[in-house]
Gaussian input, Z-matrix of N, CA and C with variables (Angstrom, degrees):
# hf/3-21g

backbone

0 1
 N
 C     1     B1
 C     2     B2     1     A1
 N     3     B3     2     A2     1     D1
 C     4     B4     3     A3     2     D2
 C     5     B5     4     A4     3     D3
 N     6     B6     5     A5     4     D4
 C     7     B7     6     A6     5     D5
 C     8     B8     7     A7     6     D6
 N     9     B9     8     A8     7     D7
 C    10    B10     9     A9     8     D8
 C    11    B11    10    A10     9     D9
 N    12    B12    11    A11    10    D10
 C    13    B13    12    A12    11    D11
 C    14    B14    13    A13    12    D12
 N    15    B15    14    A14    13    D13
 C    16    B16    15    A15    14    D14
 C    17    B17    16    A16    15    D15
 N    18    B18    17    A17    16    D16
 C    19    B19    18    A18    17    D17
 C    20    B20    19    A19    18    D18
 N    21    B21    20    A20    19    D19
 C    22    B22    21    A21    20    D20
 C    23    B23    22    A22    21    D21
 N    24    B24    23    A23    22    D22
 C    25    B25    24    A24    23    D23
 C    26    B26    25    A25    24    D24
 N    27    B27    26    A26    25    D25
 C    28    B28    27    A27    26    D26
 C    29    B29    28    A28    27    D27
 N    30    B30    29    A29    28    D28
 C    31    B31    30    A30    29    D29
 C    32    B32    31    A31    30    D30
 N    33    B33    32    A32    31    D31
 C    34    B34    33    A33    32    D32
 C    35    B35    34    A34    33    D33
 N    36    B36    35    A35    34    D34
 C    37    B37    36    A36    35    D35
 C    38    B38    37    A37    36    D36
 N    39    B39    38    A38    37    D37
 C    40    B40    39    A39    38    D38
 C    41    B41    40    A40    39    D39
 N    42    B42    41    A41    40    D40
 C    43    B43    42    A42    41    D41
 C    44    B44    43    A43    42    D42
 N    45    B45    44    A44    43    D43
 C    46    B46    45    A45    44    D44
 C    47    B47    46    A46    45    D45
 N    48    B48    47    A47    46    D46
 C    49    B49    48    A48    47    D47
 C    50    B50    49    A49    48    D48
 N    51    B51    50    A50    49    D49
 C    52    B52    51    A51    50    D50
 C    53    B53    52    A52    51    D51
 N    54    B54    53    A53    52    D52
 C    55    B55    54    A54    53    D53
 C    56    B56    55    A55    54    D54
 N    57    B57    56    A56    55    D55
 C    58    B58    57    A57    56    D56
 C    59    B59    58    A58    57    D57
 N    60    B60    59    A59    58    D58
 C    61    B61    60    A60    59    D59
 C    62    B62    61    A61    60    D60
 N    63    B63    62    A62    61    D61
 C    64    B64    63    A63    62    D62
 C    65    B65    64    A64    63    D63
 N    66    B66    65    A65    64    D64
 C    67    B67    66    A66    65    D65
 C    68    B68    67    A67    66    D66
 N    69    B69    68    A68    67    D67
 C    70    B70    69    A69    68    D68
 C    71    B71    70    A70    69    D69
 N    72    B72    71    A71    70    D70
 C    73    B73    72    A72    71    D71
 C    74    B74    73    A73    72    D72
 N    75    B75    74    A74    73    D73
 C    76    B76    75    A75    74    D74
 C    77    B77    76    A76    75    D75
 N    78    B78    77    A77    76    D76
 C    79    B79    78    A78    77    D77
 C    80    B80    79    A79    78    D78
 N    81    B81    80    A80    79    D79
 C    82    B82    81    A81    80    D80
 C    83    B83    82    A82    81    D81
 N    84    B84    83    A83    82    D82
 C    85    B85    84    A84    83    D83
 C    86    B86    85    A85    84    D84
 N    87    B87    86    A86    85    D85
 C    88    B88    87    A87    86    D86
 C    89    B89    88    A88    87    D87
 N    90    B90    89    A89    88    D88
 C    91    B91    90    A90    89    D89
 C    92    B92    91    A91    90    D90
 N    93    B93    92    A92    91    D91
 C    94    B94    93    A93    92    D92
 C    95    B95    94    A94    93    D93
 N    96    B96    95    A95    94    D94
 C    97    B97    96    A96    95    D95
 C    98    B98    97    A97    96    D96
 N    99    B99    98    A98    97    D97
 C   100   B100    99    A99    98    D98
 C   101   B101   100   A100    99    D99
 N   102   B102   101   A101   100   D100
 C   103   B103   102   A102   101   D101
 C   104   B104   103   A103   102   D102
 N   105   B105   104   A104   103   D103
 C   106   B106   105   A105   104   D104
 C   107   B107   106   A106   105   D105
 N   108   B108   107   A107   106   D106
 C   109   B109   108   A108   107   D107
 C   110   B110   109   A109   108   D108
 N   111   B111   110   A110   109   D109
 C   112   B112   111   A111   110   D110
 C   113   B113   112   A112   111   D111
 N   114   B114   113   A113   112   D112
 C   115   B115   114   A114   113   D113
 C   116   B116   115   A115   114   D114
 N   117   B117   116   A116   115   D115
 C   118   B118   117   A117   116   D116
 C   119   B119   118   A118   117   D117
 N   120   B120   119   A119   118   D118
 C   121   B121   120   A120   119   D119
 C   122   B122   121   A121   120   D120
 N   123   B123   122   A122   121   D121
 C   124   B124   123   A123   122   D122
 C   125   B125   124   A124   123   D123
 N   126   B126   125   A125   124   D124
 C   127   B127   126   A126   125   D125
 C   128   B128   127   A127   126   D126
 N   129   B129   128   A128   127   D127
 C   130   B130   129   A129   128   D128
 C   131   B131   130   A130   129   D129
 N   132   B132   131   A131   130   D130
 C   133   B133   132   A132   131   D131
 C   134   B134   133   A133   132   D132
 N   135   B135   134   A134   133   D133
 C   136   B136   135   A135   134   D134
 C   137   B137   136   A136   135   D135
 N   138   B138   137   A137   136   D136
 C   139   B139   138   A138   137   D137
 C   140   B140   139   A139   138   D138
 N   141   B141   140   A140   139   D139
 C   142   B142   141   A141   140   D140
 C   143   B143   142   A142   141   D141
 N   144   B144   143   A143   142   D142
 C   145   B145   144   A144   143   D143
 C   146   B146   145   A145   144   D144
 N   147   B147   146   A146   145   D145
 C   148   B148   147   A147   146   D146
 C   149   B149   148   A148   147   D147
 N   150   B150   149   A149   148   D148
 C   151   B151   150   A150   149   D149
 C   152   B152   151   A151   150   D150
 N   153   B153   152   A152   151   D151
 C   154   B154   153   A153   152   D152
 C   155   B155   154   A154   153   D153
 N   156   B156   155   A155   154   D154
 C   157   B157   156   A156   155   D155
 C   158   B158   157   A157   156   D156
 N   159   B159   158   A158   157   D157
 C   160   B160   159   A159   158   D158
 C   161   B161   160   A160   159   D159
 N   162   B162   161   A161   160   D160
 C   163   B163   162   A162   161   D161
 C   164   B164   163   A163   162   D162
 N   165   B165   164   A164   163   D163
 C   166   B166   165   A165   164   D164
 C   167   B167   166   A166   165   D165
 N   168   B168   167   A167   166   D166
 C   169   B169   168   A168   167   D167
 C   170   B170   169   A169   168   D168
 N   171   B171   170   A170   169   D169
 C   172   B172   171   A171   170   D170
 C   173   B173   172   A172   171   D171
 N   174   B174   173   A173   172   D172
 C   175   B175   174   A174   173   D173
 C   176   B176   175   A175   174   D174
 N   177   B177   176   A176   175   D175
 C   178   B178   177   A177   176   D176
 C   179   B179   178   A178   177   D177
 N   180   B180   179   A179   178   D178
 C   181   B181   180   A180   179   D179
 C   182   B182   181   A181   180   D180
 N   183   B183   182   A182   181   D181
 C   184   B184   183   A183   182   D182
 C   185   B185   184   A184   183   D183
 N   186   B186   185   A185   184   D184
 C   187   B187   186   A186   185   D185
 C   188   B188   187   A187   186   D186
 N   189   B189   188   A188   187   D187
 C   190   B190   189   A189   188   D188
 C   191   B191   190   A190   189   D189
 N   192   B192   191   A191   190   D190
 C   193   B193   192   A192   191   D191
 C   194   B194   193   A193   192   D192
 N   195   B195   194   A194   193   D193
 C   196   B196   195   A195   194   D194
 C   197   B197   196   A196   195   D195
 N   198   B198   197   A197   196   D196
 C   199   B199   198   A198   197   D197
 C   200   B200   199   A199   198   D198
 N   201   B201   200   A200   199   D199
 C   202   B202   201   A201   200   D200
 C   203   B203   202   A202   201   D201
 N   204   B204   203   A203   202   D202
 C   205   B205   204   A204   203   D203
 C   206   B206   205   A205   204   D204
 N   207   B207   206   A206   205   D205
 C   208   B208   207   A207   206   D206
 C   209   B209   208   A208   207   D207
 N   210   B210   209   A209   208   D208
 C   211   B211   210   A210   209   D209
 C   212   B212   211   A211   210   D210
 N   213   B213   212   A212   211   D211
 C   214   B214   213   A213   212   D212
 C   215   B215   214   A214   213   D213
 N   216   B216   215   A215   214   D214
 C   217   B217   216   A216   215   D215
 C   218   B218   217   A217   216   D216
 N   219   B219   218   A218   217   D217
 C   220   B220   219   A219   218   D218
 C   221   B221   220   A220   219   D219
 N   222   B222   221   A221   220   D220
 C   223   B223   222   A222   221   D221
 C   224   B224   223   A223   222   D222
 N   225   B225   224   A224   223   D223
 C   226   B226   225   A225   224   D224
 C   227   B227   226   A226   225   D225
 N   228   B228   227   A227   226   D226
 C   229   B229   228   A228   227   D227
 C   230   B230   229   A229   228   D228
 N   231   B231   230   A230   229   D229
 C   232   B232   231   A231   230   D230
 C   233   B233   232   A232   231   D231
 N   234   B234   233   A233   232   D232
 C   235   B235   234   A234   233   D233
 C   236   B236   235   A235   234   D234
 N   237   B237   236   A236   235   D235
 C   238   B238   237   A237   236   D236
 C   239   B239   238   A238   237   D237
 N   240   B240   239   A239   238   D238
 C   241   B241   240   A240   239   D239
 C   242   B242   241   A241   240   D240
 N   243   B243   242   A242   241   D241
 C   244   B244   243   A243   242   D242
 C   245   B245   244   A244   243   D243
 N   246   B246   245   A245   244   D244
 C   247   B247   246   A246   245   D245
 C   248   B248   247   A247   246   D246
 N   249   B249   248   A248   247   D247
 C   250   B250   249   A249   248   D248
 C   251   B251   250   A250   249   D249
 N   252   B252   251   A251   250   D250
 C   253   B253   252   A252   251   D251
 C   254   B254   253   A253   252   D252
 N   255   B255   254   A254   253   D253
 C   256   B256   255   A255   254   D254
 C   257   B257   256   A256   255   D255
 N   258   B258   257   A257   256   D256
 C   259   B259   258   A258   257   D257
 C   260   B260   259   A259   258   D258
 N   261   B261   260   A260   259   D259
 C   262   B262   261   A261   260   D260
 C   263   B263   262   A262   261   D261
 N   264   B264   263   A263   262   D262
 C   265   B265   264   A264   263   D263
 C   266   B266   265   A265   264   D264
 N   267   B267   266   A266   265   D265
 C   268   B268   267   A267   266   D266
 C   269   B269   268   A268   267   D267
 N   270   B270   269   A269   268   D268
 C   271   B271   270   A270   269   D269
 C   272   B272   271   A271   270   D270
 N   273   B273   272   A272   271   D271
 C   274   B274   273   A273   272   D272
 C   275   B275   274   A274   273   D273
 N   276   B276   275   A275   274   D274
 C   277   B277   276   A276   275   D275
 C   278   B278   277   A277   276   D276
 N   279   B279   278   A278   277   D277
 C   280   B280   279   A279   278   D278
 C   281   B281   280   A280   279   D279
 N   282   B282   281   A281   280   D280
 C   283   B283   282   A282   281   D281
 C   284   B284   283   A283   282   D282
 N   285   B285   284   A284   283   D283
 C   286   B286   285   A285   284   D284
 C   287   B287   286   A286   285   D285
 N   288   B288   287   A287   286   D286
 C   289   B289   288   A288   287   D287
 C   290   B290   289   A289   288   D288
 N   291   B291   290   A290   289   D289
 C   292   B292   291   A291   290   D290
 C   293   B293   292   A292   291   D291
 N   294   B294   293   A293   292   D292
 C   295   B295   294   A294   293   D293
 C   296   B296   295   A295   294   D294
 N   297   B297   296   A296   295   D295
 C   298   B298   297   A297   296   D296
 C   299   B299   298   A298   297   D297
 N   300   B300   299   A299   298   D298
 C   301   B301   300   A300   299   D299
 C   302   B302   301   A301   300   D300
 N   303   B303   302   A302   301   D301
 C   304   B304   303   A303   302   D302
 C   305   B305   304   A304   303   D303
 N   306   B306   305   A305   304   D304
 C   307   B307   306   A306   305   D305
 C   308   B308   307   A307   306   D306
 N   309   B309   308   A308   307   D307
 C   310   B310   309   A309   308   D308
 C   311   B311   310   A310   309   D309
 N   312   B312   311   A311   310   D310
 C   313   B313   312   A312   311   D311
 C   314   B314   313   A313   312   D312
 N   315   B315   314   A314   313   D313
 C   316   B316   315   A315   314   D314
 C   317   B317   316   A316   315   D315
 N   318   B318   317   A317   316   D316
 C   319   B319   318   A318   317   D317
 C   320   B320   319   A319   318   D318
 N   321   B321   320   A320   319   D319
 C   322   B322   321   A321   320   D320
 C   323   B323   322   A322   321   D321
 N   324   B324   323   A323   322   D322
 C   325   B325   324   A324   323   D323
 C   326   B326   325   A325   324   D324
 N   327   B327   326   A326   325   D325
 C   328   B328   327   A327   326   D326
 C   329   B329   328   A328   327   D327
 N   330   B330   329   A329   328   D328
 C   331   B331   330   A330   329   D329
 C   332   B332   331   A331   330   D330

   B1=1.4589
   B2=1.5256
   B3=1.3078
   B4=1.4542
   B5=1.5268
   B6=1.3255
   B7=1.4615
   B8=1.5175
   B9=1.3320
   B10=1.4593
   B11=1.5190
   B12=1.3324
   B13=1.4614
   B14=1.5247
   B15=1.3234
   B16=1.4527
   B17=1.5187
   B18=1.3284
   B19=1.4552
   B20=1.5226
   B21=1.3136
   B22=1.4643
   B23=1.5199
   B24=1.3103
   B25=1.4621
   B26=1.5211
   B27=1.3244
   B28=1.4570
   B29=1.5159
   B30=1.3151
   B31=1.4587
   B32=1.5159
   B33=1.3180
   B34=1.4573
   B35=1.5197
   B36=1.3261
   B37=1.4696
   B38=1.5271
   B39=1.3205
   B40=1.4546
   B41=1.5148
   B42=1.3262
   B43=1.4641
   B44=1.5292
   B45=1.3389
   B46=1.4665
   B47=1.5236
   B48=1.3288
   B49=1.4622
   B50=1.5342
   B51=1.3236
   B52=1.4612
   B53=1.5209
   B54=1.3235
   B55=1.4677
   B56=1.5332
   B57=1.3239
   B58=1.4616
   B59=1.5129
   B60=1.3177
   B61=1.4633
   B62=1.5269
   B63=1.3136
   B64=1.4592
   B65=1.5150
   B66=1.3281
   B67=1.4685
   B68=1.5204
   B69=1.3315
   B70=1.4672
   B71=1.5273
   B72=1.3295
   B73=1.4701
   B74=1.5225
   B75=1.3124
   B76=1.4643
   B77=1.5254
   B78=1.3223
   B79=1.4625
   B80=1.5230
   B81=1.3309
   B82=1.4655
   B83=1.5191
   B84=1.3266
   B85=1.4666
   B86=1.5298
   B87=1.3415
   B88=1.4681
   B89=1.5209
   B90=1.3261
   B91=1.4690
   B92=1.5214
   B93=1.3266
   B94=1.4698
   B95=1.5256
   B96=1.3350
   B97=1.4586
   B98=1.5201
   B99=1.3213
   B100=1.4653
   B101=1.5227
   B102=1.3217
   B103=1.4658
   B104=1.5196
   B105=1.3298
   B106=1.4573
   B107=1.5254
   B108=1.3303
   B109=1.4595
   B110=1.5228
   B111=1.3157
   B112=1.4667
   B113=1.5209
   B114=1.3279
   B115=1.4615
   B116=1.5243
   B117=1.3361
   B118=1.4654
   B119=1.5245
   B120=1.3253
   B121=1.4673
   B122=1.5195
   B123=1.3074
   B124=1.4643
   B125=1.5209
   B126=1.3054
   B127=1.4583
   B128=1.5161
   B129=1.3237
   B130=1.4608
   B131=1.5197
   B132=1.3104
   B133=1.4575
   B134=1.5253
   B135=1.3294
   B136=1.4559
   B137=1.5238
   B138=1.2999
   B139=1.4566
   B140=1.5196
   B141=1.3338
   B142=1.4641
   B143=1.5186
   B144=1.3146
   B145=1.4710
   B146=1.5268
   B147=1.3140
   B148=1.4648
   B149=1.5296
   B150=1.3294
   B151=1.4635
   B152=1.5230
   B153=1.3218
   B154=1.4572
   B155=1.5248
   B156=1.2987
   B157=1.4581
   B158=1.5218
   B159=1.3244
   B160=1.4587
   B161=1.5304
   B162=1.3332
   B163=1.4597
   B164=1.5214
   B165=1.3205
   B166=1.4596
   B167=1.5267
   B168=1.3136
   B169=1.4564
   B170=1.5320
   B171=1.3197
   B172=1.4548
   B173=1.5219
   B174=1.3076
   B175=1.4624
   B176=1.5227
   B177=1.3108
   B178=1.4575
   B179=1.5282
   B180=1.3378
   B181=1.4567
   B182=1.5187
   B183=1.3260
   B184=1.4500
   B185=1.5190
   B186=1.3090
   B187=1.4581
   B188=1.5200
   B189=1.3313
   B190=1.4615
   B191=1.5229
   B192=1.3320
   B193=1.4595
   B194=1.5276
   B195=1.3084
   B196=1.4634
   B197=1.5265
   B198=1.3150
   B199=1.4618
   B200=1.5228
   B201=1.3297
   B202=1.4644
   B203=1.5341
   B204=1.3331
   B205=1.4612
   B206=1.5250
   B207=1.3109
   B208=1.4669
   B209=1.5271
   B210=1.3224
   B211=1.4665
   B212=1.5178
   B213=1.3374
   B214=1.4598
   B215=1.5239
   B216=1.3156
   B217=1.4643
   B218=1.5295
   B219=1.3234
   B220=1.4664
   B221=1.5230
   B222=1.3218
   B223=1.4713
   B224=1.5271
   B225=1.3305
   B226=1.4642
   B227=1.5258
   B228=1.3359
   B229=1.4720
   B230=1.5231
   B231=1.3174
   B232=1.4655
   B233=1.5207
   B234=1.3354
   B235=1.4715
   B236=1.5257
   B237=1.3155
   B238=1.4580
   B239=1.5283
   B240=1.3334
   B241=1.4621
   B242=1.5331
   B243=1.3324
   B244=1.4609
   B245=1.5318
   B246=1.3456
   B247=1.4661
   B248=1.5282
   B249=1.3227
   B250=1.4607
   B251=1.5289
   B252=1.3249
   B253=1.4634
   B254=1.5227
   B255=1.3234
   B256=1.4651
   B257=1.5190
   B258=1.3230
   B259=1.4648
   B260=1.5131
   B261=1.3235
   B262=1.4581
   B263=1.5232
   B264=1.3192
   B265=1.4656
   B266=1.5123
   B267=1.3189
   B268=1.4545
   B269=1.5262
   B270=1.3457
   B271=1.4658
   B272=1.5289
   B273=1.3219
   B274=1.4554
   B275=1.5229
   B276=1.3081
   B277=1.4561
   B278=1.5203
   B279=1.3199
   B280=1.4599
   B281=1.5202
   B282=1.3200
   B283=1.4574
   B284=1.5310
   B285=1.3074
   B286=1.4628
   B287=1.5300
   B288=1.3253
   B289=1.4652
   B290=1.5298
   B291=1.3280
   B292=1.4630
   B293=1.5217
   B294=1.3226
   B295=1.4639
   B296=1.5250
   B297=1.3193
   B298=1.4613
   B299=1.5245
   B300=1.3247
   B301=1.4588
   B302=1.5298
   B303=1.3354
   B304=1.4670
   B305=1.5197
   B306=1.3059
   B307=1.4606
   B308=1.5218
   B309=1.3220
   B310=1.4702
   B311=1.5117
   B312=1.3253
   B313=1.4665
   B314=1.5232
   B315=1.3346
   B316=1.4616
   B317=1.5200
   B318=1.3274
   B319=1.4725
   B320=1.5263
   B321=1.3406
   B322=1.4625
   B323=1.5276
   B324=1.3271
   B325=1.4664
   B326=1.5223
   B327=1.3241
   B328=1.4543
   B329=1.5148
   B330=1.3431
   B331=1.4866
   B332=1.4958
   A1=108.62
   A2=115.20
   A3=121.15
   A4=108.15
   A5=117.33
   A6=121.39
   A7=113.44
   A8=117.92
   A9=120.06
   A10=109.97
   A11=115.59
   A12=119.87
   A13=109.20
   A14=114.64
   A15=121.90
   A16=109.30
   A17=115.27
   A18=122.71
   A19=105.75
   A20=116.62
   A21=122.83
   A22=106.76
   A23=116.61
   A24=120.88
   A25=110.40
   A26=114.59
   A27=120.95
   A28=108.27
   A29=116.13
   A30=121.49
   A31=108.32
   A32=114.20
   A33=122.53
   A34=107.94
   A35=117.50
   A36=119.70
   A37=112.61
   A38=116.49
   A39=122.11
   A40=112.86
   A41=116.87
   A42=119.92
   A43=112.31
   A44=117.26
   A45=120.75
   A46=108.09
   A47=117.48
   A48=118.94
   A49=110.20
   A50=115.50
   A51=120.46
   A52=112.31
   A53=118.11
   A54=120.33
   A55=110.45
   A56=116.87
   A57=120.86
   A58=111.97
   A59=115.98
   A60=121.14
   A61=109.96
   A62=116.12
   A63=120.41
   A64=112.08
   A65=117.34
   A66=120.78
   A67=111.02
   A68=116.48
   A69=120.95
   A70=109.84
   A71=116.01
   A72=120.97
   A73=111.11
   A74=117.17
   A75=121.32
   A76=111.26
   A77=116.95
   A78=121.12
   A79=111.25
   A80=116.57
   A81=120.19
   A82=111.19
   A83=116.70
   A84=120.73
   A85=109.48
   A86=116.92
   A87=121.12
   A88=112.35
   A89=116.95
   A90=122.00
   A91=112.35
   A92=117.23
   A93=122.59
   A94=112.27
   A95=115.69
   A96=120.36
   A97=111.98
   A98=117.77
   A99=122.23
   A100=108.31
   A101=115.03
   A102=120.21
   A103=110.35
   A104=116.01
   A105=121.85
   A106=108.25
   A107=115.70
   A108=120.35
   A109=108.77
   A110=115.87
   A111=122.58
   A112=108.12
   A113=115.62
   A114=121.62
   A115=108.84
   A116=115.82
   A117=121.56
   A118=109.07
   A119=115.48
   A120=120.19
   A121=107.01
   A122=116.97
   A123=121.09
   A124=109.08
   A125=116.10
   A126=121.04
   A127=106.71
   A128=115.99
   A129=121.71
   A130=109.20
   A131=115.51
   A132=122.47
   A133=106.32
   A134=116.16
   A135=120.08
   A136=109.88
   A137=115.64
   A138=121.15
   A139=107.94
   A140=116.51
   A141=122.06
   A142=108.15
   A143=116.66
   A144=122.00
   A145=111.09
   A146=115.42
   A147=123.76
   A148=114.10
   A149=117.18
   A150=120.70
   A151=108.89
   A152=116.07
   A153=120.45
   A154=107.82
   A155=115.51
   A156=122.93
   A157=108.07
   A158=115.93
   A159=122.67
   A160=106.04
   A161=116.13
   A162=117.72
   A163=112.15
   A164=114.29
   A165=120.58
   A166=109.02
   A167=115.17
   A168=121.78
   A169=107.93
   A170=115.25
   A171=121.44
   A172=107.39
   A173=117.33
   A174=121.96
   A175=106.91
   A176=115.72
   A177=121.20
   A178=108.64
   A179=116.64
   A180=122.07
   A181=108.93
   A182=115.86
   A183=122.55
   A184=110.33
   A185=116.46
   A186=121.97
   A187=107.69
   A188=115.99
   A189=120.70
   A190=110.04
   A191=117.92
   A192=119.45
   A193=110.65
   A194=116.34
   A195=121.23
   A196=110.57
   A197=117.42
   A198=121.58
   A199=113.18
   A200=118.18
   A201=122.90
   A202=111.23
   A203=117.12
   A204=121.98
   A205=113.25
   A206=118.81
   A207=120.80
   A208=111.59
   A209=117.55
   A210=120.90
   A211=110.78
   A212=116.60
   A213=120.75
   A214=110.43
   A215=117.58
   A216=121.40
   A217=110.31
   A218=117.81
   A219=120.95
   A220=111.42
   A221=116.77
   A222=121.13
   A223=110.39
   A224=116.95
   A225=120.03
   A226=109.94
   A227=116.71
   A228=120.22
   A229=111.51
   A230=117.42
   A231=120.08
   A232=113.25
   A233=117.85
   A234=119.94
   A235=113.68
   A236=118.30
   A237=121.17
   A238=109.03
   A239=118.43
   A240=120.15
   A241=115.48
   A242=118.08
   A243=119.85
   A244=111.55
   A245=116.47
   A246=121.63
   A247=110.75
   A248=116.06
   A249=122.59
   A250=106.80
   A251=117.43
   A252=119.02
   A253=112.29
   A254=114.28
   A255=118.66
   A256=106.68
   A257=115.85
   A258=121.12
   A259=106.07
   A260=115.43
   A261=120.99
   A262=108.43
   A263=115.55
   A264=119.50
   A265=110.24
   A266=114.04
   A267=121.24
   A268=108.81
   A269=116.00
   A270=119.45
   A271=110.57
   A272=115.09
   A273=121.82
   A274=109.07
   A275=116.11
   A276=121.05
   A277=107.30
   A278=116.10
   A279=120.45
   A280=109.41
   A281=114.64
   A282=118.13
   A283=108.50
   A284=116.32
   A285=122.02
   A286=112.31
   A287=117.27
   A288=120.55
   A289=111.44
   A290=116.71
   A291=120.26
   A292=110.14
   A293=117.56
   A294=121.24
   A295=110.81
   A296=116.56
   A297=120.38
   A298=110.73
   A299=117.30
   A300=121.03
   A301=110.79
   A302=117.00
   A303=121.01
   A304=110.02
   A305=117.25
   A306=121.29
   A307=113.67
   A308=118.97
   A309=121.00
   A310=111.22
   A311=117.90
   A312=121.07
   A313=109.95
   A314=116.29
   A315=120.06
   A316=111.26
   A317=117.35
   A318=119.39
   A319=110.58
   A320=118.04
   A321=120.22
   A322=111.40
   A323=117.05
   A324=120.20
   A325=110.50
   A326=116.85
   A327=120.21
   A328=113.29
   A329=117.61
   A330=120.21
   A331=111.97
   D1=137.70
   D2=177.10
   D3=-79.78
   D4=120.41
   D5=-176.34
   D6=-92.13
   D7=8.67
   D8=-179.45
   D9=-69.11
   D10=133.10
   D11=176.07
   D12=-124.11
   D13=155.89
   D14=-176.04
   D15=-126.74
   D16=151.11
   D17=168.85
   D18=-105.71
   D19=124.94
   D20=178.15
   D21=-114.51
   D22=134.71
   D23=-177.12
   D24=-127.35
   D25=141.75
   D26=172.64
   D27=-144.24
   D28=171.49
   D29=172.52
   D30=-124.48
   D31=151.39
   D32=175.98
   D33=-129.52
   D34=156.29
   D35=-177.53
   D36=-57.63
   D37=136.24
   D38=178.94
   D39=-64.32
   D40=-22.70
   D41=178.59
   D42=-75.49
   D43=-10.87
   D44=175.87
   D45=-64.62
   D46=128.74
   D47=-178.60
   D48=-74.87
   D49=161.23
   D50=-174.99
   D51=-62.64
   D52=-32.79
   D53=178.56
   D54=-65.29
   D55=-45.63
   D56=178.15
   D57=-64.12
   D58=-41.04
   D59=177.28
   D60=-62.45
   D61=-44.37
   D62=179.08
   D63=-61.36
   D64=-40.66
   D65=177.96
   D66=-65.06
   D67=-41.44
   D68=179.02
   D69=-59.26
   D70=-46.58
   D71=-179.84
   D72=-67.89
   D73=-41.77
   D74=-179.60
   D75=-58.94
   D76=-36.44
   D77=177.37
   D78=-60.44
   D79=-40.27
   D80=179.66
   D81=-67.87
   D82=-39.07
   D83=177.35
   D84=-66.96
   D85=-48.37
   D86=-178.58
   D87=-61.83
   D88=-30.01
   D89=179.20
   D90=-83.50
   D91=1.15
   D92=-178.41
   D93=59.96
   D94=34.69
   D95=176.54
   D96=-96.64
   D97=-19.68
   D98=178.32
   D99=-139.00
   D100=140.96
   D101=177.02
   D102=-86.52
   D103=-34.21
   D104=-175.52
   D105=-149.84
   D106=141.67
   D107=178.95
   D108=-130.72
   D109=128.36
   D110=175.55
   D111=-110.01
   D112=136.22
   D113=-176.45
   D114=-124.07
   D115=134.78
   D116=177.13
   D117=-140.72
   D118=150.27
   D119=168.53
   D120=-81.47
   D121=137.62
   D122=-179.84
   D123=-139.85
   D124=148.37
   D125=172.09
   D126=-95.43
   D127=124.94
   D128=179.93
   D129=-113.93
   D130=136.09
   D131=176.25
   D132=-124.59
   D133=121.70
   D134=-175.59
   D135=-154.84
   D136=164.67
   D137=177.26
   D138=-98.72
   D139=125.93
   D140=178.36
   D141=-137.57
   D142=126.73
   D143=-177.97
   D144=52.12
   D145=45.26
   D146=175.99
   D147=65.60
   D148=15.18
   D149=175.33
   D150=-122.65
   D151=145.90
   D152=175.45
   D153=-83.02
   D154=127.39
   D155=-178.64
   D156=-112.17
   D157=138.08
   D158=179.84
   D159=-133.91
   D160=105.26
   D161=-175.54
   D162=-149.44
   D163=161.05
   D164=174.93
   D165=-79.87
   D166=140.35
   D167=176.60
   D168=-137.97
   D169=165.77
   D170=169.24
   D171=-93.27
   D172=125.82
   D173=173.30
   D174=-97.63
   D175=123.95
   D176=-175.41
   D177=-120.12
   D178=120.09
   D179=177.44
   D180=-113.68
   D181=130.06
   D182=-176.43
   D183=-122.03
   D184=133.38
   D185=175.51
   D186=-98.05
   D187=129.80
   D188=-176.17
   D189=-149.39
   D190=155.69
   D191=173.83
   D192=-67.23
   D193=150.29
   D194=176.83
   D195=-54.56
   D196=-38.39
   D197=-177.01
   D198=-68.75
   D199=-15.11
   D200=-178.29
   D201=-106.19
   D202=-12.89
   D203=-172.82
   D204=-53.05
   D205=-45.98
   D206=-177.37
   D207=-63.22
   D208=-38.51
   D209=177.48
   D210=-66.59
   D211=-39.73
   D212=177.54
   D213=-63.52
   D214=-45.81
   D215=179.45
   D216=-60.40
   D217=-42.42
   D218=178.06
   D219=-61.14
   D220=-42.20
   D221=179.32
   D222=-64.57
   D223=-42.94
   D224=178.66
   D225=-61.37
   D226=-46.30
   D227=-179.45
   D228=-59.16
   D229=-37.17
   D230=-175.53
   D231=-82.09
   D232=-15.68
   D233=-176.21
   D234=-118.84
   D235=-7.61
   D236=179.82
   D237=-77.09
   D238=130.57
   D239=-175.71
   D240=-74.10
   D241=-12.27
   D242=-179.60
   D243=-74.25
   D244=147.69
   D245=175.52
   D246=-61.74
   D247=-43.52
   D248=177.87
   D249=-128.35
   D250=88.72
   D251=-176.36
   D252=-73.27
   D253=146.18
   D254=169.69
   D255=-73.75
   D256=120.05
   D257=172.38
   D258=-137.26
   D259=110.86
   D260=179.69
   D261=-127.44
   D262=160.30
   D263=177.34
   D264=-153.68
   D265=158.11
   D266=178.38
   D267=-155.92
   D268=153.51
   D269=177.93
   D270=-71.16
   D271=149.74
   D272=-178.02
   D273=-123.21
   D274=135.53
   D275=170.52
   D276=-97.04
   D277=137.15
   D278=-177.74
   D279=-149.25
   D280=167.01
   D281=175.69
   D282=-64.88
   D283=153.59
   D284=-175.45
   D285=-56.21
   D286=-41.47
   D287=-177.83
   D288=-62.95
   D289=-40.32
   D290=178.97
   D291=-68.42
   D292=-43.67
   D293=178.11
   D294=-58.31
   D295=-42.33
   D296=178.64
   D297=-64.05
   D298=-41.16
   D299=179.04
   D300=-62.51
   D301=-46.44
   D302=178.99
   D303=-60.57
   D304=-42.74
   D305=-175.95
   D306=-73.24
   D307=-7.98
   D308=174.85
   D309=-63.87
   D310=-17.34
   D311=176.11
   D312=-55.58
   D313=-39.59
   D314=-176.64
   D315=-59.44
   D316=-40.60
   D317=-179.11
   D318=-70.64
   D319=-33.20
   D320=178.23
   D321=-70.08
   D322=-31.58
   D323=179.53
   D324=-69.21
   D325=-39.85
   D326=-175.40
   D327=-79.60
   D328=-9.37
   D329=178.92
   D330=-88.10

């Protein structure tokens, strides 16, 4: 089994209520696309359509096996309400027990 795990991050509109955000995240967990999801409020400052925007957003970080990352990214792209969603990822080093726990997603997908 490949023990590589990834952290995938996206943002969602800050005006999204916590119930809607929770449902969005729950779908990813139920679909076995993420083992763990961390949610934080963040202030984002960026240029959009030639204007500087300063707004609250939800920052969502998801831990997933490398083998599931592409499916997770596809799901985020298809369900994120932004025209151009932030979707970034990077490899994560973790203790062996945590890596094994994250990678159990693969066995749940194949069952």
